[in-house]
Backbone as a ProteinNet text record, in pm:
[ID]
protein_1_A
[PRIMARY]
LKAVNRADAADHANAAKKAKADFDSAQKSKNELETRLNSVVSKLDAERQRLKGARDEVKALERDLKRAAEELRDSCAKLTEASLALSAAAADNAEKDAIVKALHAKVAELEEKAAVNAAKS
[TERTIARY]
84.5	14.7	81.6	201.9	265.8	341.5	372.8	433	371.4	250	133	119.4	92.3	33	179.2	305.3	469.5	420.3	398.1	398.5	265.6	187.2	15.4	101	170.4	228.7	323.9	469.2	538	437.6	336.2	246.9	205.6	129	75.4	155.7	298.8	423.7	475.5	427.2	522.8	462.1	268.8	191	193.3	184.9	186.1	320.4	390.2	601.2	476.5	442.4	431.5	292.7	179.4	108	118	264.5	287.4	420.9	462.1	580	464.1	348	258.9	199.6	117.9	124.1	183	313.8	458.5	441.1	475.9	458.9	343.8	244.6	94.2	144	176.8	180.5	283.3	355.2	476	447.3	311.6	269.4	207	95.6	14.1	77.2	216.1	241.7	299.9	379.4	465.9	370.6	185.4	64	-5.9	59.7	9	134.9	224.4	361.4	313.1	306.2	284.5	143	27.6	-79.3	-56.2	-9.2	73	144.3	195.9	335.2	220.5	127.2	82.8	-91.1	-119.8	-170.4	-165.5	-8.7	19	107.7	134.7	136.9	30.1	-97	-208.2	-258.9	-225.3	-247.8	-172.7	-42.9	2.4	-39.6	-36.7	-106.2	-233.8	-349.7	-438.6	-432.1	-388	-284.7	-215.3	-162	-62.5	-198.4	-282.4	-424.4	-533.4	-513.4	-601.4	-516.3	-365.6	-284.4	-299.4	-358.2	-356.1	-486.1	-547.4	-739.4	-717.3	-663.8	-703.3	-626.5	-484.1	-400.8	-489.1	-569.6	-666.1	-775.8	-861.5	-917.8	-895.6	-792.9	-740.8	-690.5	-652.8	-577.6	-726.6	-778.2	-936	-1064.4	-994.1	-1034	-927.8	-810	-766.5	-758.6	-840.4	-851.3	-988.5	-1069.4	-1235.6	-1195.6	-1131.9	-1123.6	-1004.1	-946.6	-854.8	-964.7	-1065.5	-1117.7	-1216.8	-1233.7	-1341.2	-1285.6	-1190.1	-1068.3	-1055	-1062.7	-1030	-1160.6	-1320.9	-1427.7	-1419.4	-1395.5	-1384.6	-1323.5	-1154.9	-1084.9	-1138.1	-1212.3	-1243.2	-1383.4	-1419.8	-1517.5	-1509.7	-1383.5	-1337.5	-1292.1	-1236	-1130.8	-1252.4	-1350.7	-1460.8	-1522.4	-1591.2	-1619.2	-1479.8	-1386.6	-1285.5	-1283.3	-1272.7	-1286.6	-1401.3	-1520	-1623.7	-1661.2	-1567.5	-1548.9	-1465.4	-1305.8	-1250.4	-1314.3	-1417.8	-1472.2	-1604.7	-1606.6	-1724.2	-1626	-1514.1	-1404.6	-1362.2	-1385.7	-1267.6	-1394.4	-1490.2	-1591.1	-1630	-1637.6	-1628.2	-1578.8	-1397.7	-1295	-1288.4	-1362.8	-1351.4	-1484.9	-1576.5	-1682.9	-1632.3	-1521.4	-1495	-1376.4	-1300.2	-1187.4	-1269.7	-1392.8	-1501.5	-1513.6	-1491.9	-1592.4	-1506.7	-1349	-1228.7	-1178.6	-1238.5	-1197.2	-1254.5	-1402.2	-1511.5	-1463.1	-1424	-1369.6	-1276.3	-1143.6	-1063.8	-1084.1	-1154.8	-1187.6	-1253.2	-1350	-1468.7	-1306.2	-1228.9	-1153.1	-1046.6	-1021	-969.3	-1036.4	-1163.5	-1254.4	-1232.7	-1308.4	-1305.8	-1197.7	-1085.2	-943.8	-955.4	-920.2	-950.2	-1025	-1150.6	-1259.6	-1237.5	-1158.5	-1087.3	-983.8	-908.9	-764.9	-850.9	-943.3	-1038.1	-1058.7	-1141.9	-1175.2	-1067.2	-946.8	-805.7	-810.1	-788	-668.2	-791	-1000.3	-1049.9	-1007.4	-968.3	-998	-883.6
-124.6	-17.1	135.3	96.1	231	236.4	167.3	118.3	212.7	173.8	211.4	399.8	430	561.8	672.4	584.9	638.2	634.5	523.8	547.3	669.5	677.2	764.4	888.2	938.4	1041.1	1104.5	984.7	1013	1049.2	1008.2	1051.9	1169.8	1176.8	1330.5	1427.1	1355.4	1500.3	1557.3	1400.2	1435	1463.4	1438.1	1523.4	1671.4	1707.8	1840.2	1881.9	1885.7	1934	1932.1	1837.8	1833.4	1998.7	1969.1	2045.1	2209.4	2234.4	2310.3	2413.6	2245.1	2331.9	2368	2283.8	2299.1	2455	2435.9	2626.6	2714.5	2690.8	2797.2	2803.9	2716.6	2748.4	2829.4	2776.7	2842.9	2989.5	3017.4	3146.2	3200.9	3148.4	3228.2	3224.9	3094.1	3166.3	3244.7	3277.2	3380.7	3523.7	3558.9	3627.5	3687.5	3553.2	3598.7	3692.2	3604.6	3672.1	3762.1	3800.5	3979.6	4075.1	4008.1	4120.5	4173.4	4028.6	4085.2	4136.6	4068.7	4130	4345.9	4366.6	4480.7	4575.1	4529	4563.9	4565.1	4509.3	4498	4649.9	4682.5	4764	4916.4	4872.1	5020.1	5062.6	4956.7	5003.4	5007.6	4916.3	5051.6	5127.4	5214.6	5323.3	5437.1	5373.3	5489.1	5485.9	5380.3	5374	5491.4	5453.3	5525	5704.5	5746	5858	5896.6	5862.8	5885.1	5895	5809.4	5809.8	5975.5	5974.4	6110.5	6251.5	6190.4	6305.6	6377.8	6192.8	6203.5	6339.8	6243.9	6302.8	6371.7	6491.1	6632.7	6667.3	6638.9	6751.6	6689.6	6577	6638.8	6682.1	6692.9	6822.5	6950.9	7017.1	7133	7138.8	6999.4	7088.9	7069	7034.5	6999.9	7151.5	7224.4	7350.5	7440.6	7414.5	7535.8	7498.3	7367.6	7380.8	7457.6	7408.5	7486.9	7630.4	7714	7864.2	7906.3	7765.9	7823.7	7845.4	7749.7	7735.7	7889.5	7880.2	7992.4	8079.8	8127.4	8226.4	8264.8	8124.7	8120.5	8109	8067.1	8153.8	8272.1	8329.1	8488.2	8556	8515.6	8557.9	8511.7	8455.5	8377.3	8487.3	8508.6	8591.2	8751.1	8820.7	8916.7	8926.1	8827.5	8822.6	8829.6	8794.9	8742	8922.4	8916.5	9111.7	9186.6	9153.3	9276.6	9243	9102	9050.8	9103.7	9103	9221.6	9388.7	9411.3	9575.6	9505.5	9514.4	9526.1	9497.6	9413.9	9394.8	9523.6	9555	9671.4	9825.2	9830	9929.2	9893.9	9821.2	9801.2	9804	9704.4	9832.8	9931.4	10008.4	10178.9	10221.2	10188.2	10272.3	10217.4	10098.4	10031.5	10160.6	10218.9	10309.7	10425.3	10480.4	10624.3	10609.8	10526.4	10475.2	10510.7	10442.8	10460.8	10638.6	10639.2	10795.6	10885.3	10837.4	10961.6	10921.3	10783.8	10773	10778.9	10822.9	10947.4	11071.5	11098	11236.3	11266	11222	11222.7	11236.8	11206.5	11160.8	11277.8	11330.5	11470.1	11591.9	11555.8	11669.9	11686.2	11559.7	11577.6	11587.2	11514.9	11561	11708.7	11811.7	11941.6	11994.2	11961.5	11985.8	12011.3	11927.3	11876.3	11974.8	11988.8	12128.4	12228	12325	12432.2	12447.6	12286.6	12340.8	12406.2	12355.9	12350	12457.5	12540.1	12667.5	12751.3	12708.4	12864.2	12874.8	12727.2	12720.9	12803.2	12828.6	12846.6	12990	13094.6	13199.1	13262.4
12.8	-0.6	-26.2	61.3	87.8	-40.2	-172.6	-238.8	-361.3	-321.6	-435.8	-420.9	-269.2	-200.2	-267.9	-226.3	-273.1	-480.1	-546.8	-672.2	-731.3	-667.3	-672.1	-649.4	-548.7	-460.5	-609.4	-636.6	-756.1	-941.8	-938.9	-1020.5	-1070.5	-914.3	-876.7	-942.6	-831.4	-898.7	-1006.9	-1095.5	-1224.2	-1298.4	-1314.6	-1351.4	-1307.5	-1172	-1137.7	-1257.8	-1204.1	-1253.8	-1426.1	-1516.5	-1590.1	-1612.2	-1564.2	-1560.4	-1574.4	-1434.7	-1481.9	-1557.6	-1583	-1729.2	-1847.4	-1898	-1973.2	-1991.4	-1813.9	-1762.9	-1856.4	-1809.9	-1782.8	-1973.4	-2057.4	-2169.7	-2258	-2196	-2223.3	-2222.9	-2064.1	-2031.6	-2113.7	-2169.6	-2227.5	-2360.9	-2408	-2584.3	-2572.1	-2448.3	-2428.1	-2397.7	-2329.2	-2365.4	-2453.3	-2572.6	-2689.5	-2744.5	-2796.8	-2858.5	-2808.8	-2712.7	-2629.1	-2703	-2686.7	-2746.4	-2893.6	-2922.2	-3038.8	-3163.5	-2989.2	-3079.7	-3026.7	-2927.8	-2887.1	-2983.2	-3050.9	-3194.4	-3281	-3303.9	-3453.4	-3387.7	-3286.9	-3279.9	-3269.1	-3196.6	-3231.6	-3378.1	-3450.6	-3605.4	-3631.3	-3613.8	-3680.4	-3625.5	-3493.9	-3403.2	-3490	-3520.9	-3612.4	-3737.9	-3811.4	-3928.3	-3964.3	-3867	-3892.5	-3809.2	-3732.3	-3763.5	-3836.2	-3953.5	-4080.6	-4174.4	-4192.7	-4251.7	-4263.5	-4163.2	-4063.5	-4119	-4111.2	-4124	-4286	-4385.9	-4494.7	-4499.9	-4494.9	-4521.2	-4502.7	-4360.3	-4343.1	-4492.8	-4516	-4594.4	-4764.1	-4777.5	-4909.3	-4891.8	-4736.3	-4794.2	-4711.7	-4756.8	-4718.9	-4883.7	-4912.6	-5120.4	-5193.4	-5118.9	-5247.1	-5182.1	-5031.4	-4998.7	-5089.4	-5095	-5212.2	-5385.4	-5390.7	-5552	-5606.8	-5477.7	-5505.9	-5471.6	-5416.5	-5405.1	-5545	-5599.2	-5679.8	-5806.2	-5780.1	-5950.8	-5991.1	-5810	-5784.3	-5833.4	-5852.2	-5883.3	-6015.8	-6067.6	-6208.2	-6289.2	-6232.5	-6282.1	-6284.9	-6154.1	-6163.8	-6292.7	-6319	-6416.6	-6565.3	-6578.7	-6684.9	-6734.8	-6617.9	-6663.6	-6698.7	-6643.8	-6641.2	-6803.1	-6788	-6968.6	-7091.3	-7021.3	-7146.2	-7148.5	-7036.7	-7003.2	-7077.9	-7085.4	-7137	-7295	-7323.8	-7473.6	-7552.8	-7485.3	-7545.8	-7551.7	-7419.9	-7446.1	-7572.5	-7599.6	-7677	-7810.2	-7829	-7967.8	-8021.9	-7902.4	-7870.6	-7979.4	-7873.5	-7895.2	-8047.9	-8101.8	-8223	-8368.6	-8333.6	-8417.9	-8420.9	-8289.7	-8293.2	-8325.7	-8364.7	-8476.3	-8585	-8626.1	-8739	-8850.4	-8770.2	-8788.8	-8852	-8699.6	-8750.6	-8874.7	-8826.8	-8922.6	-9131.2	-9123.2	-9202.4	-9268.1	-9107.7	-9138.1	-9176.2	-9137.9	-9152.1	-9339.5	-9376.1	-9476.1	-9591	-9544	-9633.7	-9605.7	-9546	-9503.8	-9550.3	-9619.9	-9691.9	-9834	-9864.9	-10042.3	-10039.3	-9935.7	-9999.4	-9995.2	-9895.2	-9925.7	-10036.8	-10054.1	-10185.2	-10318.3	-10274.5	-10416.1	-10429.9	-10308.6	-10294.8	-10344.7	-10314.9	-10327.3	-10522.2	-10556.3	-10673.5	-10756.5	-10679.9	-10748.4	-10787.8	-10598.2	-10604.2	-10757.2	-10729.8	-10816.8	-10950.9	-10986.8	-11134.2	-11128.6	-11023.1	-11004.3	-10988.2	-10937.6	-10900.1	-11122.6	-11146.8	-11299.5	-11374.4	-11335.4	-11475.3	-11419.4	-11329	-11289.5	-11331.8
[MASK]
+++++++++++++++++++++++++++++++++++++++++++++++++++++++++++++++++++++++++++++++++++++++++++++++++++++++++++++++++++++++++

């Protein structure tokens, strides 16, 4: 009976040692997995911050682009207005140029008549 008890006690001691070794191994694996998990979480947090920064930068660029587009529209409207004014001025100048040419022709005609009259006198 004592031998059986000793054998049982030895079996229990061996089982306890094995259980402790298994527990220690599982604890070590758990600690390694927690370390890896914490590393991945840190990397994800850093990436999230980079993405947030990039998103904010894109939003700022979009605002700048919209502002530039509005300025371009305003400039185009002003250029169109100036172009129309130049066209109107060119048409006015063409009309005045035609009047001046007609007056030159009339002056030449009158000078010719005056020369003819002077020759008759």
